[in-house]
PyMOL Python script that loads the backbone (N, CA, C, O; Angstrom):
from pymol import cmd

cmd.read_pdbstr("""\
ATOM      1  N   MET A   1      -6.568 154.852 -35.058  1.00  0.00           N
ATOM      2  CA  MET A   1      -7.375 155.670 -34.187  1.00  0.00           C
ATOM      3  C   MET A   1      -7.575 155.002 -32.827  1.00  0.00           C
ATOM      4  O   MET A   1      -7.525 155.669 -31.793  1.00  0.00           O
ATOM      5  N   TYR A   2      -7.799 153.705 -32.826  1.00  0.00           N
ATOM      6  CA  TYR A   2      -8.006 153.003 -31.569  1.00  0.00           C
ATOM      7  C   TYR A   2      -6.735 152.981 -30.717  1.00  0.00           C
ATOM      8  O   TYR A   2      -6.788 153.007 -29.487  1.00  0.00           O
ATOM      9  N   PHE A   3      -5.581 152.932 -31.413  1.00  0.00           N
ATOM     10  CA  PHE A   3      -4.321 152.931 -30.671  1.00  0.00           C
ATOM     11  C   PHE A   3      -4.096 154.263 -29.962  1.00  0.00           C
ATOM     12  O   PHE A   3      -3.557 154.296 -28.856  1.00  0.00           O
ATOM     13  N   GLY A   4      -4.505 155.352 -30.592  1.00  0.00           N
ATOM     14  CA  GLY A   4      -4.371 156.679 -29.985  1.00  0.00           C
ATOM     15  C   GLY A   4      -5.242 156.827 -28.752  1.00  0.00           C
ATOM     16  O   GLY A   4      -4.800 157.370 -27.739  1.00  0.00           O
ATOM     17  N   VAL A   5      -6.473 156.350 -28.828  1.00  0.00           N
ATOM     18  CA  VAL A   5      -7.402 156.410 -27.691  1.00  0.00           C
ATOM     19  C   VAL A   5      -6.904 155.506 -26.569  1.00  0.00           C
ATOM     20  O   VAL A   5      -6.919 155.898 -25.402  1.00  0.00           O
ATOM     21  N   ALA A   6      -6.461 154.294 -26.916  1.00  0.00           N
ATOM     22  CA  ALA A   6      -5.950 153.362 -25.914  1.00  0.00           C
ATOM     23  C   ALA A   6      -4.696 153.923 -25.251  1.00  0.00           C
ATOM     24  O   ALA A   6      -4.529 153.793 -24.039  1.00  0.00           O
ATOM     25  N   GLY A   7      -3.823 154.538 -26.022  1.00  0.00           N
ATOM     26  CA  GLY A   7      -2.611 155.144 -25.459  1.00  0.00           C
ATOM     27  C   GLY A   7      -2.932 156.293 -24.511  1.00  0.00           C
ATOM     28  O   GLY A   7      -2.305 156.433 -23.461  1.00  0.00           O
ATOM     29  N   ALA A   8      -3.918 157.118 -24.887  1.00  0.00           N
ATOM     30  CA  ALA A   8      -4.333 158.233 -24.021  1.00  0.00           C
ATOM     31  C   ALA A   8      -4.936 157.717 -22.721  1.00  0.00           C
ATOM     32  O   ALA A   8      -4.666 158.270 -21.655  1.00  0.00           O
ATOM     33  N   LEU A   9      -5.741 156.675 -22.790  1.00  0.00           N
ATOM     34  CA  LEU A   9      -6.342 156.107 -21.580  1.00  0.00           C
ATOM     35  C   LEU A   9      -5.279 155.502 -20.655  1.00  0.00           C
ATOM     36  O   LEU A   9      -5.356 155.642 -19.434  1.00  0.00           O
ATOM     37  N   ILE A  10      -4.302 154.839 -21.242  1.00  0.00           N
ATOM     38  CA  ILE A  10      -3.209 154.265 -20.446  1.00  0.00           C
ATOM     39  C   ILE A  10      -2.405 155.376 -19.785  1.00  0.00           C
ATOM     40  O   ILE A  10      -2.035 155.261 -18.617  1.00  0.00           O
ATOM     41  N   LEU A  11      -2.133 156.439 -20.512  1.00  0.00           N
ATOM     42  CA  LEU A  11      -1.397 157.573 -19.955  1.00  0.00           C
ATOM     43  C   LEU A  11      -2.174 158.213 -18.797  1.00  0.00           C
ATOM     44  O   LEU A  11      -1.594 158.539 -17.761  1.00  0.00           O
ATOM     45  N   ILE A  12      -3.475 158.390 -18.978  1.00  0.00           N
ATOM     46  CA  ILE A  12      -4.303 158.947 -17.903  1.00  0.00           C
ATOM     47  C   ILE A  12      -4.293 158.025 -16.689  1.00  0.00           C
ATOM     48  O   ILE A  12      -4.214 158.502 -15.557  1.00  0.00           O
ATOM     49  N   LEU A  13      -4.372 156.722 -16.901  1.00  0.00           N
ATOM     50  CA  LEU A  13      -4.345 155.753 -15.808  1.00  0.00           C
ATOM     51  C   LEU A  13      -3.028 155.812 -15.049  1.00  0.00           C
ATOM     52  O   LEU A  13      -3.026 155.769 -13.819  1.00  0.00           O
ATOM     53  N   VAL A  14      -1.916 155.909 -15.753  1.00  0.00           N
ATOM     54  CA  VAL A  14      -0.602 156.005 -15.106  1.00  0.00           C
ATOM     55  C   VAL A  14      -0.501 157.285 -14.276  1.00  0.00           C
ATOM     56  O   VAL A  14       0.007 157.247 -13.155  1.00  0.00           O
ATOM     57  N   VAL A  15      -0.969 158.405 -14.797  1.00  0.00           N
ATOM     58  CA  VAL A  15      -0.926 159.674 -14.059  1.00  0.00           C
ATOM     59  C   VAL A  15      -1.791 159.593 -12.807  1.00  0.00           C
ATOM     60  O   VAL A  15      -1.385 160.081 -11.752  1.00  0.00           O
ATOM     61  N   LEU A  16      -2.971 158.989 -12.898  1.00  0.00           N
ATOM     62  CA  LEU A  16      -3.840 158.840 -11.731  1.00  0.00           C
ATOM     63  C   LEU A  16      -3.204 157.950 -10.658  1.00  0.00           C
ATOM     64  O   LEU A  16      -3.325 158.227  -9.464  1.00  0.00           O
ATOM     65  N   ILE A  17      -2.539 156.902 -11.081  1.00  0.00           N
ATOM     66  CA  ILE A  17      -1.850 156.030 -10.116  1.00  0.00           C
ATOM     67  C   ILE A  17      -0.729 156.790  -9.432  1.00  0.00           C
ATOM     68  O   ILE A  17      -0.554 156.665  -8.220  1.00  0.00           O
ATOM     69  N   LEU A  18       0.031 157.572 -10.178  1.00  0.00           N
ATOM     70  CA  LEU A  18       1.118 158.351  -9.583  1.00  0.00           C
ATOM     71  C   LEU A  18       0.585 159.383  -8.590  1.00  0.00           C
ATOM     72  O   LEU A  18       1.195 159.596  -7.542  1.00  0.00           O
ATOM     73  N   PHE A  19      -0.535 160.022  -8.899  1.00  0.00           N
ATOM     74  CA  PHE A  19      -1.156 160.965  -7.964  1.00  0.00           C
ATOM     75  C   PHE A  19      -1.602 160.254  -6.694  1.00  0.00           C
ATOM     76  O   PHE A  19      -1.433 160.787  -5.597  1.00  0.00           O
ATOM     77  N   SER A  20      -2.165 159.064  -6.827  1.00  0.00           N
ATOM     78  CA  SER A  20      -2.687 158.355  -5.657  1.00  0.00           C
ATOM     79  C   SER A  20      -1.586 157.896  -4.709  1.00  0.00           C
ATOM     80  O   SER A  20      -1.822 157.786  -3.506  1.00  0.00           O
ATOM     81  N   ILE A  21      -0.397 157.629  -5.220  1.00  0.00           N
ATOM     82  CA  ILE A  21       0.700 157.229  -4.335  1.00  0.00           C
ATOM     83  C   ILE A  21       1.531 158.425  -3.879  1.00  0.00           C
ATOM     84  O   ILE A  21       2.495 158.259  -3.132  1.00  0.00           O
ATOM     85  N   GLY A  22       1.169 159.618  -4.319  1.00  0.00           N
ATOM     86  CA  GLY A  22       1.829 160.832  -3.840  1.00  0.00           C
ATOM     87  C   GLY A  22       3.122 161.170  -4.543  1.00  0.00           C
ATOM     88  O   GLY A  22       3.989 161.813  -3.951  1.00  0.00           O
ATOM     89  N   ALA A  23       3.277 160.764  -5.767  1.00  0.00           N
ATOM     90  CA  ALA A  23       4.520 161.007  -6.505  1.00  0.00           C
ATOM     91  C   ALA A  23       4.725 162.480  -6.842  1.00  0.00           C
ATOM     92  O   ALA A  23       5.859 162.908  -7.053  1.00  0.00           O
ATOM     93  N   PHE A  24       3.650 163.259  -6.896  1.00  0.00           N
ATOM     94  CA  PHE A  24       3.769 164.656  -7.284  1.00  0.00           C
ATOM     95  C   PHE A  24       3.743 165.615  -6.102  1.00  0.00           C
ATOM     96  O   PHE A  24       3.760 166.830  -6.300  1.00  0.00           O
ATOM     97  N   GLU A  25       3.702 165.093  -4.869  1.00  0.00           N
ATOM     98  CA  GLU A  25       3.690 165.958  -3.692  1.00  0.00           C
ATOM     99  C   GLU A  25       5.094 166.469  -3.409  1.00  0.00           C
ATOM    100  O   GLU A  25       6.077 165.754  -3.601  1.00  0.00           O
ATOM    101  N   ASN A  26       5.175 167.705  -2.952  1.00  0.00           N
ATOM    102  CA  ASN A  26       6.460 168.302  -2.580  1.00  0.00           C
ATOM    103  C   ASN A  26       6.732 167.988  -1.121  1.00  0.00           C
ATOM    104  O   ASN A  26       6.254 168.693  -0.232  1.00  0.00           O
ATOM    105  N   LYS A  27       7.502 166.929  -0.866  1.00  0.00           N
ATOM    106  CA  LYS A  27       7.731 166.481   0.496  1.00  0.00           C
ATOM    107  C   LYS A  27       8.928 167.153   1.156  1.00  0.00           C
ATOM    108  O   LYS A  27       9.135 166.975   2.357  1.00  0.00           O
ATOM    109  N   GLY A  28       9.713 167.913   0.421  1.00  0.00           N
ATOM    110  CA  GLY A  28      10.908 168.502   0.974  1.00  0.00           C
ATOM    111  C   GLY A  28      10.700 169.867   1.598  1.00  0.00           C
ATOM    112  O   GLY A  28      11.636 170.406   2.189  1.00  0.00           O
ATOM    113  N   GLU A  29       9.525 170.443   1.493  1.00  0.00           N
ATOM    114  CA  GLU A  29       9.288 171.789   1.989  1.00  0.00           C
ATOM    115  C   GLU A  29       8.828 171.744   3.445  1.00  0.00           C
ATOM    116  O   GLU A  29       7.811 171.128   3.763  1.00  0.00           O
ATOM    117  N   VAL A  30       9.572 172.388   4.311  1.00  0.00           N
ATOM    118  CA  VAL A  30       9.238 172.425   5.731  1.00  0.00           C
ATOM    119  C   VAL A  30       8.280 173.575   5.985  1.00  0.00           C
ATOM    120  O   VAL A  30       8.526 174.704   5.560  1.00  0.00           O
ATOM    121  N   GLN A  31       7.189 173.285   6.679  1.00  0.00           N
ATOM    122  CA  GLN A  31       6.216 174.306   7.044  1.00  0.00           C
ATOM    123  C   GLN A  31       6.281 174.557   8.542  1.00  0.00           C
ATOM    124  O   GLN A  31       6.377 173.620   9.335  1.00  0.00           O
ATOM    125  N   LYS A  32       6.228 175.830   8.922  1.00  0.00           N
ATOM    126  CA  LYS A  32       6.312 176.224  10.333  1.00  0.00           C
ATOM    127  C   LYS A  32       4.965 176.746  10.800  1.00  0.00           C
ATOM    128  O   LYS A  32       4.288 177.484  10.085  1.00  0.00           O
ATOM    129  N   PHE A  33       4.583 176.353  12.013  1.00  0.00           N
ATOM    130  CA  PHE A  33       3.423 176.934  12.659  1.00  0.00           C
ATOM    131  C   PHE A  33       3.676 176.962  14.163  1.00  0.00           C
ATOM    132  O   PHE A  33       4.518 176.222  14.672  1.00  0.00           O
ATOM    133  N   SER A  34       2.952 177.808  14.859  1.00  0.00           N
ATOM    134  CA  SER A  34       3.129 177.970  16.299  1.00  0.00           C
ATOM    135  C   SER A  34       1.903 177.468  17.042  1.00  0.00           C
ATOM    136  O   SER A  34       0.776 177.560  16.558  1.00  0.00           O
ATOM    137  N   ILE A  35       2.154 176.935  18.232  1.00  0.00           N
ATOM    138  CA  ILE A  35       1.079 176.509  19.124  1.00  0.00           C
ATOM    139  C   ILE A  35       1.062 177.464  20.304  1.00  0.00           C
ATOM    140  O   ILE A  35       2.097 177.719  20.920  1.00  0.00           O
ATOM    141  N   ASP A  36      -0.116 177.993  20.618  1.00  0.00           N
ATOM    142  CA  ASP A  36      -0.255 178.913  21.742  1.00  0.00           C
ATOM    143  C   ASP A  36      -0.140 178.165  23.058  1.00  0.00           C
ATOM    144  O   ASP A  36      -0.669 177.064  23.213  1.00  0.00           O
ATOM    145  N   ASP A  37       0.560 178.781  24.007  1.00  0.00           N
ATOM    146  CA  ASP A  37       0.740 178.206  25.334  1.00  0.00           C
ATOM    147  C   ASP A  37      -0.548 178.284  26.153  1.00  0.00           C
ATOM    148  O   ASP A  37      -0.807 177.399  26.968  1.00  0.00           O
ATOM    149  N   GLU A  38      -1.346 179.307  25.958  1.00  0.00           N
ATOM    150  CA  GLU A  38      -2.593 179.519  26.686  1.00  0.00           C
ATOM    151  C   GLU A  38      -2.360 179.501  28.197  1.00  0.00           C
ATOM    152  O   GLU A  38      -3.018 178.760  28.928  1.00  0.00           O
ATOM    153  N   CYS A  39      -1.423 180.321  28.653  1.00  0.00           N
ATOM    154  CA  CYS A  39      -1.129 180.391  30.076  1.00  0.00           C
ATOM    155  C   CYS A  39      -2.114 181.333  30.765  1.00  0.00           C
ATOM    156  O   CYS A  39      -2.773 182.145  30.117  1.00  0.00           O
ATOM    157  N   SER A  40      -2.202 181.210  32.098  1.00  0.00           N
ATOM    158  CA  SER A  40      -3.108 182.067  32.860  1.00  0.00           C
ATOM    159  C   SER A  40      -2.474 182.401  34.204  1.00  0.00           C
ATOM    160  O   SER A  40      -1.666 181.640  34.736  1.00  0.00           O
ATOM    161  N   LEU A  41      -2.851 183.532  34.730  1.00  0.00           N
ATOM    162  CA  LEU A  41      -2.340 184.005  36.010  1.00  0.00           C
ATOM    163  C   LEU A  41      -3.350 183.625  37.092  1.00  0.00           C
ATOM    164  O   LEU A  41      -4.487 184.098  37.085  1.00  0.00           O
ATOM    165  N   ILE A  42      -2.925 182.769  38.019  1.00  0.00           N
ATOM    166  CA  ILE A  42      -3.788 182.336  39.118  1.00  0.00           C
ATOM    167  C   ILE A  42      -3.032 182.508  40.426  1.00  0.00           C
ATOM    168  O   ILE A  42      -1.971 181.917  40.629  1.00  0.00           O
ATOM    169  N   MET A  43      -3.581 183.310  41.291  1.00  0.00           N
ATOM    170  CA  MET A  43      -3.028 183.563  42.631  1.00  0.00           C
ATOM    171  C   MET A  43      -1.560 183.986  42.565  1.00  0.00           C
ATOM    172  O   MET A  43      -0.741 183.505  43.348  1.00  0.00           O
ATOM    173  N   GLY A  44      -1.231 184.865  41.655  1.00  0.00           N
ATOM    174  CA  GLY A  44       0.105 185.428  41.582  1.00  0.00           C
ATOM    175  C   GLY A  44       1.132 184.609  40.837  1.00  0.00           C
ATOM    176  O   GLY A  44       2.277 185.044  40.720  1.00  0.00           O
ATOM    177  N   SER A  45       0.777 183.440  40.326  1.00  0.00           N
ATOM    178  CA  SER A  45       1.736 182.650  39.554  1.00  0.00           C
ATOM    179  C   SER A  45       1.135 182.283  38.201  1.00  0.00           C
ATOM    180  O   SER A  45      -0.082 182.163  38.064  1.00  0.00           O
ATOM    181  N   ILE A  46       1.989 182.109  37.216  1.00  0.00           N
ATOM    182  CA  ILE A  46       1.550 181.797  35.858  1.00  0.00           C
ATOM    183  C   ILE A  46       1.507 180.279  35.685  1.00  0.00           C
ATOM    184  O   ILE A  46       2.501 179.592  35.919  1.00  0.00           O
ATOM    185  N   LEU A  47       0.355 179.766  35.275  1.00  0.00           N
ATOM    186  CA  LEU A  47       0.201 178.348  34.975  1.00  0.00           C
ATOM    187  C   LEU A  47       0.234 178.177  33.465  1.00  0.00           C
ATOM    188  O   LEU A  47      -0.499 178.844  32.735  1.00  0.00           O
ATOM    189  N   HIS A  48       1.098 177.271  33.005  1.00  0.00           N
ATOM    190  CA  HIS A  48       1.321 177.086  31.571  1.00  0.00           C
ATOM    191  C   HIS A  48       0.645 175.810  31.070  1.00  0.00           C
ATOM    192  O   HIS A  48       0.628 174.788  31.756  1.00  0.00           O
ATOM    193  N   ASN A  49       0.093 175.893  29.871  1.00  0.00           N
ATOM    194  CA  ASN A  49      -0.449 174.727  29.194  1.00  0.00           C
ATOM    195  C   ASN A  49       0.690 173.886  28.599  1.00  0.00           C
ATOM    196  O   ASN A  49       0.614 172.657  28.588  1.00  0.00           O
ATOM    197  N   ILE A  50       1.735 174.543  28.111  1.00  0.00           N
ATOM    198  CA  ILE A  50       2.941 173.879  27.604  1.00  0.00           C
ATOM    199  C   ILE A  50       4.076 174.262  28.543  1.00  0.00           C
ATOM    200  O   ILE A  50       4.535 175.404  28.528  1.00  0.00           O
ATOM    201  N   ARG A  51       4.534 173.310  29.364  1.00  0.00           N
ATOM    202  CA  ARG A  51       5.502 173.622  30.417  1.00  0.00           C
ATOM    203  C   ARG A  51       6.964 173.465  30.010  1.00  0.00           C
ATOM    204  O   ARG A  51       7.836 174.135  30.563  1.00  0.00           O
ATOM    205  N   ASP A  52       7.241 172.580  29.041  1.00  0.00           N
ATOM    206  CA  ASP A  52       8.645 172.351  28.682  1.00  0.00           C
ATOM    207  C   ASP A  52       8.762 171.886  27.233  1.00  0.00           C
ATOM    208  O   ASP A  52       7.765 171.761  26.522  1.00  0.00           O
ATOM    209  N   GLY A  53       9.997 171.634  26.812  1.00  0.00           N
ATOM    210  CA  GLY A  53      10.256 171.234  25.431  1.00  0.00           C
ATOM    211  C   GLY A  53       9.670 169.884  25.065  1.00  0.00           C
ATOM    212  O   GLY A  53       9.320 169.653  23.907  1.00  0.00           O
ATOM    213  N   GLY A  54       9.559 168.986  26.041  1.00  0.00           N
ATOM    214  CA  GLY A  54       8.971 167.671  25.775  1.00  0.00           C
ATOM    215  C   GLY A  54       7.500 167.768  25.420  1.00  0.00           C
ATOM    216  O   GLY A  54       7.037 167.118  24.483  1.00  0.00           O
ATOM    217  N   GLU A  55       6.758 168.586  26.174  1.00  0.00           N
ATOM    218  CA  GLU A  55       5.339 168.783  25.868  1.00  0.00           C
ATOM    219  C   GLU A  55       5.166 169.495  24.531  1.00  0.00           C
ATOM    220  O   GLU A  55       4.240 169.195  23.777  1.00  0.00           O
ATOM    221  N   CYS A  56       6.058 170.436  24.240  1.00  0.00           N
ATOM    222  CA  CYS A  56       6.016 171.138  22.955  1.00  0.00           C
ATOM    223  C   CYS A  56       6.212 170.145  21.807  1.00  0.00           C
ATOM    224  O   CYS A  56       5.493 170.200  20.810  1.00  0.00           O
ATOM    225  N   LYS A  57       7.176 169.245  21.945  1.00  0.00           N
ATOM    226  CA  LYS A  57       7.470 168.257  20.903  1.00  0.00           C
ATOM    227  C   LYS A  57       6.282 167.326  20.680  1.00  0.00           C
ATOM    228  O   LYS A  57       5.953 167.010  19.537  1.00  0.00           O
ATOM    229  N   ILE A  58       5.636 166.883  21.760  1.00  0.00           N
ATOM    230  CA  ILE A  58       4.483 165.990  21.648  1.00  0.00           C
ATOM    231  C   ILE A  58       3.324 166.693  20.955  1.00  0.00           C
ATOM    232  O   ILE A  58       2.681 166.118  20.077  1.00  0.00           O
ATOM    233  N   LYS A  59       3.054 167.946  21.350  1.00  0.00           N
ATOM    234  CA  LYS A  59       1.966 168.698  20.725  1.00  0.00           C
ATOM    235  C   LYS A  59       2.263 168.945  19.243  1.00  0.00           C
ATOM    236  O   LYS A  59       1.360 168.880  18.409  1.00  0.00           O
ATOM    237  N   CYS A  60       3.518 169.227  18.918  1.00  0.00           N
ATOM    238  CA  CYS A  60       3.896 169.439  17.517  1.00  0.00           C
ATOM    239  C   CYS A  60       3.713 168.161  16.697  1.00  0.00           C
ATOM    240  O   CYS A  60       3.161 168.198  15.597  1.00  0.00           O
ATOM    241  N   ALA A  61       4.176 167.034  17.233  1.00  0.00           N
ATOM    242  CA  ALA A  61       4.041 165.761  16.511  1.00  0.00           C
ATOM    243  C   ALA A  61       2.576 165.441  16.263  1.00  0.00           C
ATOM    244  O   ALA A  61       2.215 164.981  15.180  1.00  0.00           O
ATOM    245  N   ASN A  62       1.724 165.680  17.262  1.00  0.00           N
ATOM    246  CA  ASN A  62       0.291 165.425  17.100  1.00  0.00           C
ATOM    247  C   ASN A  62      -0.323 166.352  16.061  1.00  0.00           C
ATOM    248  O   ASN A  62      -1.134 165.917  15.243  1.00  0.00           O
ATOM    249  N   ASN A  63       0.058 167.626  16.085  1.00  0.00           N
ATOM    250  CA  ASN A  63      -0.485 168.575  15.118  1.00  0.00           C
ATOM    251  C   ASN A  63      -0.013 168.274  13.700  1.00  0.00           C
ATOM    252  O   ASN A  63      -0.774 168.444  12.747  1.00  0.00           O
ATOM    253  N   CYS A  64       1.230 167.830  13.550  1.00  0.00           N
ATOM    254  CA  CYS A  64       1.707 167.436  12.215  1.00  0.00           C
ATOM    255  C   CYS A  64       0.888 166.253  11.692  1.00  0.00           C
ATOM    256  O   CYS A  64       0.522 166.216  10.517  1.00  0.00           O
ATOM    257  N   GLU A  65       0.606 165.294  12.565  1.00  0.00           N
ATOM    258  CA  GLU A  65      -0.165 164.123  12.163  1.00  0.00           C
ATOM    259  C   GLU A  65      -1.588 164.520  11.767  1.00  0.00           C
ATOM    260  O   GLU A  65      -2.136 163.997  10.796  1.00  0.00           O
ATOM    261  N   ILE A  66      -2.185 165.449  12.525  1.00  0.00           N
ATOM    262  CA  ILE A  66      -3.527 165.928  12.185  1.00  0.00           C
ATOM    263  C   ILE A  66      -3.528 166.586  10.808  1.00  0.00           C
ATOM    264  O   ILE A  66      -4.489 166.450  10.051  1.00  0.00           O
ATOM    265  N   ARG A  67      -2.459 167.294  10.490  1.00  0.00           N
ATOM    266  CA  ARG A  67      -2.343 167.970   9.192  1.00  0.00           C
ATOM    267  C   ARG A  67      -1.884 167.018   8.085  1.00  0.00           C
ATOM    268  O   ARG A  67      -1.640 167.443   6.956  1.00  0.00           O
ATOM    269  N   GLU A  68      -1.768 165.734   8.415  1.00  0.00           N
ATOM    270  CA  GLU A  68      -1.306 164.688   7.498  1.00  0.00           C
ATOM    271  C   GLU A  68       0.079 165.004   6.949  1.00  0.00           C
ATOM    272  O   GLU A  68       0.353 164.848   5.759  1.00  0.00           O
ATOM    273  N   MET A  69       0.947 165.458   7.862  1.00  0.00           N
ATOM    274  CA  MET A  69       2.332 165.768   7.535  1.00  0.00           C
ATOM    275  C   MET A  69       3.238 164.967   8.463  1.00  0.00           C
ATOM    276  O   MET A  69       2.765 164.312   9.391  1.00  0.00           O
ATOM    277  N   THR A  70       4.536 165.024   8.209  1.00  0.00           N
ATOM    278  CA  THR A  70       5.516 164.327   9.029  1.00  0.00           C
ATOM    279  C   THR A  70       6.212 165.329   9.947  1.00  0.00           C
ATOM    280  O   THR A  70       6.652 166.390   9.505  1.00  0.00           O
ATOM    281  N   PHE A  71       6.307 164.976  11.231  1.00  0.00           N
ATOM    282  CA  PHE A  71       6.987 165.837  12.199  1.00  0.00           C
ATOM    283  C   PHE A  71       8.463 165.933  11.846  1.00  0.00           C
ATOM    284  O   PHE A  71       9.112 164.923  11.574  1.00  0.00           O
ATOM    285  N   HIS A  72       8.993 167.163  11.852  1.00  0.00           N
ATOM    286  CA  HIS A  72      10.401 167.385  11.535  1.00  0.00           C
ATOM    287  C   HIS A  72      11.174 167.891  12.749  1.00  0.00           C
ATOM    288  O   HIS A  72      12.224 167.342  13.081  1.00  0.00           O
ATOM    289  N   ASP A  73      10.672 168.929  13.416  1.00  0.00           N
ATOM    290  CA  ASP A  73      11.395 169.513  14.541  1.00  0.00           C
ATOM    291  C   ASP A  73      10.453 170.407  15.339  1.00  0.00           C
ATOM    292  O   ASP A  73       9.364 170.754  14.880  1.00  0.00           O
ATOM    293  N   SER A  74      10.892 170.774  16.542  1.00  0.00           N
ATOM    294  CA  SER A  74      10.144 171.730  17.363  1.00  0.00           C
ATOM    295  C   SER A  74      11.139 172.616  18.103  1.00  0.00           C
ATOM    296  O   SER A  74      12.269 172.215  18.382  1.00  0.00           O
ATOM    297  N   GLU A  75      10.692 173.823  18.411  1.00  0.00           N
ATOM    298  CA  GLU A  75      11.498 174.761  19.190  1.00  0.00           C
ATOM    299  C   GLU A  75      10.644 175.278  20.336  1.00  0.00           C
ATOM    300  O   GLU A  75       9.507 175.706  20.131  1.00  0.00           O
ATOM    301  N   PHE A  76      11.196 175.237  21.542  1.00  0.00           N
ATOM    302  CA  PHE A  76      10.496 175.709  22.734  1.00  0.00           C
ATOM    303  C   PHE A  76      11.259 176.903  23.293  1.00  0.00           C
ATOM    304  O   PHE A  76      12.466 176.832  23.524  1.00  0.00           O
ATOM    305  N   PHE A  77      10.545 177.993  23.506  1.00  0.00           N
ATOM    306  CA  PHE A  77      11.148 179.198  24.048  1.00  0.00           C
ATOM    307  C   PHE A  77      10.508 179.503  25.395  1.00  0.00           C
ATOM    308  O   PHE A  77       9.322 179.823  25.478  1.00  0.00           O
ATOM    309  N   LEU A  78      11.308 179.400  26.439  1.00  0.00           N
ATOM    310  CA  LEU A  78      10.849 179.632  27.808  1.00  0.00           C
ATOM    311  C   LEU A  78      10.725 181.129  28.069  1.00  0.00           C
ATOM    312  O   LEU A  78      11.664 181.889  27.833  1.00  0.00           O
ATOM    313  N   GLN A  79       9.571 181.542  28.554  1.00  0.00           N
ATOM    314  CA  GLN A  79       9.326 182.937  28.915  1.00  0.00           C
ATOM    315  C   GLN A  79       9.042 182.985  30.414  1.00  0.00           C
ATOM    316  O   GLN A  79       8.120 182.318  30.884  1.00  0.00           O
ATOM    317  N   ASN A  80       9.803 183.746  31.159  1.00  0.00           N
ATOM    318  CA  ASN A  80       9.609 183.790  32.603  1.00  0.00           C
ATOM    319  C   ASN A  80       8.384 184.600  33.025  1.00  0.00           C
ATOM    320  O   ASN A  80       7.706 184.224  33.980  1.00  0.00           O
ATOM    321  N   ALA A  81       8.091 185.689  32.341  1.00  0.00           N
ATOM    322  CA  ALA A  81       7.024 186.582  32.784  1.00  0.00           C
ATOM    323  C   ALA A  81       5.773 186.508  31.916  1.00  0.00           C
ATOM    324  O   ALA A  81       4.831 187.266  32.148  1.00  0.00           O
ATOM    325  N   SER A  82       5.733 185.622  30.928  1.00  0.00           N
ATOM    326  CA  SER A  82       4.550 185.518  30.063  1.00  0.00           C
ATOM    327  C   SER A  82       4.434 184.083  29.539  1.00  0.00           C
ATOM    328  O   SER A  82       5.110 183.175  30.023  1.00  0.00           O
ATOM    329  N   CYS A  83       3.573 183.900  28.552  1.00  0.00           N
ATOM    330  CA  CYS A  83       3.347 182.567  27.987  1.00  0.00           C
ATOM    331  C   CYS A  83       4.560 182.108  27.172  1.00  0.00           C
ATOM    332  O   CYS A  83       5.223 182.910  26.516  1.00  0.00           O
ATOM    333  N   HIS A  84       4.832 180.806  27.228  1.00  0.00           N
ATOM    334  CA  HIS A  84       5.931 180.220  26.451  1.00  0.00           C
ATOM    335  C   HIS A  84       5.579 180.215  24.968  1.00  0.00           C
ATOM    336  O   HIS A  84       4.425 180.421  24.591  1.00  0.00           O
ATOM    337  N   THR A  85       6.581 179.980  24.139  1.00  0.00           N
ATOM    338  CA  THR A  85       6.389 179.893  22.703  1.00  0.00           C
ATOM    339  C   THR A  85       6.800 178.498  22.235  1.00  0.00           C
ATOM    340  O   THR A  85       7.856 177.996  22.619  1.00  0.00           O
ATOM    341  N   CYS A  86       5.965 177.876  21.408  1.00  0.00           N
ATOM    342  CA  CYS A  86       6.235 176.541  20.869  1.00  0.00           C
ATOM    343  C   CYS A  86       6.078 176.621  19.348  1.00  0.00           C
ATOM    344  O   CYS A  86       4.968 176.794  18.844  1.00  0.00           O
ATOM    345  N   ASP A  87       7.189 176.496  18.620  1.00  0.00           N
ATOM    346  CA  ASP A  87       7.165 176.510  17.160  1.00  0.00           C
ATOM    347  C   ASP A  87       7.338 175.085  16.634  1.00  0.00           C
ATOM    348  O   ASP A  87       8.170 174.324  17.127  1.00  0.00           O
ATOM    349  N   CYS A  88       6.545 174.744  15.637  1.00  0.00           N
ATOM    350  CA  CYS A  88       6.555 173.386  15.070  1.00  0.00           C
ATOM    351  C   CYS A  88       6.972 173.445  13.601  1.00  0.00           C
ATOM    352  O   CYS A  88       6.668 174.400  12.885  1.00  0.00           O
ATOM    353  N   TYR A  89       7.676 172.397  13.176  1.00  0.00           N
ATOM    354  CA  TYR A  89       8.111 172.284  11.794  1.00  0.00           C
ATOM    355  C   TYR A  89       7.689 170.894  11.271  1.00  0.00           C
ATOM    356  O   TYR A  89       8.059 169.863  11.833  1.00  0.00           O
ATOM    357  N   CYS A  90       6.914 170.902  10.193  1.00  0.00           N
ATOM    358  CA  CYS A  90       6.417 169.670   9.586  1.00  0.00           C
ATOM    359  C   CYS A  90       6.822 169.632   8.110  1.00  0.00           C
ATOM    360  O   CYS A  90       7.031 170.664   7.473  1.00  0.00           O
ATOM    361  N   ILE A  91       6.924 168.422   7.601  1.00  0.00           N
ATOM    362  CA  ILE A  91       7.222 168.227   6.174  1.00  0.00           C
ATOM    363  C   ILE A  91       6.002 167.572   5.543  1.00  0.00           C
ATOM    364  O   ILE A  91       5.998 167.300   4.343  1.00  0.00           O
TER     365      ILE A  91
END
""", "prot")
cmd.dss("prot")
cmd.show_as("cartoon", "prot")
cmd.util.cbc("prot")
cmd.orient("prot")
């Protein structure tokens, strides 16, 4: 009887250790989210919060880190007459 209880406790301890090191997390699934450009029209010209692909990549990397994920990729879509689009991909 004691061996059964000891074996169950050891098994529970091993499972808890594996959970704590992240062995059961699905790290291969890429998640996509978008960041708003938040542009505004001032004196006839559009001012952008995200001006190019470099700024999009930096904002994506920061947002992935905030979400406790790893940055994978970013896509920047330039819009001439409206706000730009910045899509982020994290793992």
